[in-house]
N, C-alpha and C positions, 0 to 999 in steps of 0.2 A: 454763347459758349460754343467753341468750335468742335468739330468731330474728333480731333485728336484728344482733346480734353475729356470728351465723353468716353472714348475708348479706353483712355488711361484710367479713368475712374472705374469703368467696368472691370478692367483687369485687376485693379486693386481689390474691388469687392469680391471677385471670383477667388483671388488668392486668400483673402480673409476667410471666405466660406470654406474653402478646401482645408485651410489651416485648422478651423474649428472642427471640421469633420475628422481630421487626422488625430486631434487631441481626444475627441470622443472615442475613436477606435482604441487608442492607447489606454484610455481610462477603463474601457469595457473589458479588456483582455483578462485582468485578474478575476473579475466576477464570472466570466465565462469559464475560466480555469476551475473555479470552485465548483461549478456544476458538472465538470467532466469526471470521468473515472478512468483509471489506468487498467488495462486488461492483460498486460504482459510485463515481464521483467525487463529492465533497461540497463545498458552498460555502454562503455566507451565505443564510439564510432557509429552507434545506432542512430537512425533518423526516423522522422515521422511526426504526425500531428500530435501524438501522445507525448513525444519529447517536448514539443512546443508547449503543450498544456502543463507539463511538469515544470518547465522553465518559467512560464508565466505565473504559476502558483508560488514557486520558490522566490521569485522576484518581488513578491509582495512584502517580504521582510529583507531589508537591506543588510541586516546582520548575518543573514544566511546566504544570500546571493547578491553581493554588492554590485556586481557588474550588470545584473538584470537583463542580460541579452536573451532574446527569444528567437532562436535561429532554427529550431527543429533538428539540430545536430548535437549529439551528446559528446561534448568535448571535455577537456580537462577543467574548464571553469564550472561546467555543470557537475562534474564529478566532485569537485570541491564543495559545491553548494549542497549536493546530496549528502556528503560526509558531515557538513554542518547540521543539516536537518536530522541526520541519524544521531549525532551527538546530543542535540537538543532533546531528542525523544528517547534517550536511553538505549539506543541501538548501536551495535558495533560500527564504527565509522569507516566502512570499507569503500564508500563512494559509488557503489552500484545499487540499483533498485532490485533487491532480491525479495523473497516471499514475505519477510517480516516488514520491510520498508514499504512494500506494495500496499499492505493492509493499513499501515499507519498513514500513508499518503492519501489513500482513498477515504479513510475515516475523516481526515481533516479537510479534504476537498469536497466532503459531503456527497460522494459519488457512490454508486453501486457497482458491484462486479458484473461485467458482461462476460458471459462464458459460452458464447455460441461457436467460437472458433477453436481449433485444436491448439493454438498457441496460448490459450487462456487457461487459468487455473480453475480447479474445482471449487465452487463456492460452498462453504460450510455454513449450515443453518440448523436451527432447532436444537442447539446444544443444551444438554441437560445433565446435571450431576445428582445422583441419589446416594448420599453417604450413609453408611451405618456405623457400627462401632469400629470394625476392622477392615471393612470393604467399602469401596465406592464404585458405583456403576456409572460410566460416562457414555452417553448416547448422543448421536448427531446424524444429520443427513447431508448428502452432497447432491448437487444438481446433475452430476454425471458419475459414471462408475469410477471408484477410487479405492485404494487400500488405505487403511487408517492405523494410527498409533497415537498413544497418549504418553507424554513425558510428564513425570511428576516428582516432587521432592518436598520435604518439609522446610526447605530454604528457597528463597527466590531463584527462579530459573534464569540462566543466561543463554543468549543466542548469538551465534556468529554466522552471518550469511555467506554463502557462496553463490555462484551464478544460478544454479537451480537446485539448491539444497540448503539446509540449515543445520548446523551443529547445535544441539541442545543439551544442557546439563541435566542431571537427574537420572532417574530410572525410567526405562521405556517399557510400555505394555502394548503389544500388538493385538489387532483384531484377529486377522488371519491373512493368508496370502491371496485370498479371493478379492476381486474387484466387485464392489457393491455400492448402492446409494444410501443404505441405512447401516449405521455402524453402532456397535456396542462393545465396550471394553470394561472388564472388571479389574480394578486396582486392589490388590490383595495385600495381606500382612501389614496393614496400616496400624498405627498407634491410635488409641482412642483419645478423644478430646484434643485433637491436634490439628493445627492449620496446615493444609497442603496447597502447594502451587501446582498448576497443571497447564499443559499446552497440547492442543490437538494438531496433529500433523497428517495431511492427506496427500497422496500421490496418485494422479490419474493415469490412465492407460498410455498416455503419450509421455509420461515421465515428468509432467509439470507438478510442482510442489505448491501446496497451499497450507498455511498455518493459521490457527486462531490464537491471538495474542494471549499471553499468560493470564490466567484467572486463578481463583482460589476457592477452596471449600474447607469445612471443618467437620471432622468425624465426630460421631456421637459419643457421649460419655458412658 
């Protein structure tokens, strides 16, 4: 066997090895995306590794993101994919990742909110509702100082996202104007033995908005 044949076979083997590695990387991207979490809201023209993670996650479903491009740039194809995701999850299809979509994405990506930087939202935890006959007390904590409010209604709530705010249907009950890490709101004048839907809305000192997806409780008879 001459040296040219040996080098030729070596080049073919190297190409096959590199090809296998490339396939492995491509296959690993979605699973890595599932382990990530998004810490900021995203919109057209934004760039970053979080945009790549978003694209890789959406690309797992070709009916949501048929192009499947992972570029790190939030363009119109990504906007359309986000709108498809929102439609699939009962969120207004605006095509940007606002507060409600951020929560839905992180829940499905099995991630946790990281809130160490000022661009990040306040993480809501320890949510509890204590209903009586005509009053329900809603309490929760945030990992940074924030103002809180609760939207509630006896019919399902609807939400419409904006860049850093959410329009919510129903009645709103505020805590107060102070920023704090522990919140408590009384929902008054409720009807007894009635099912109510509610949503917790927090705004941190930087103006970043965080919401807890609509839940429900029933007043006592």
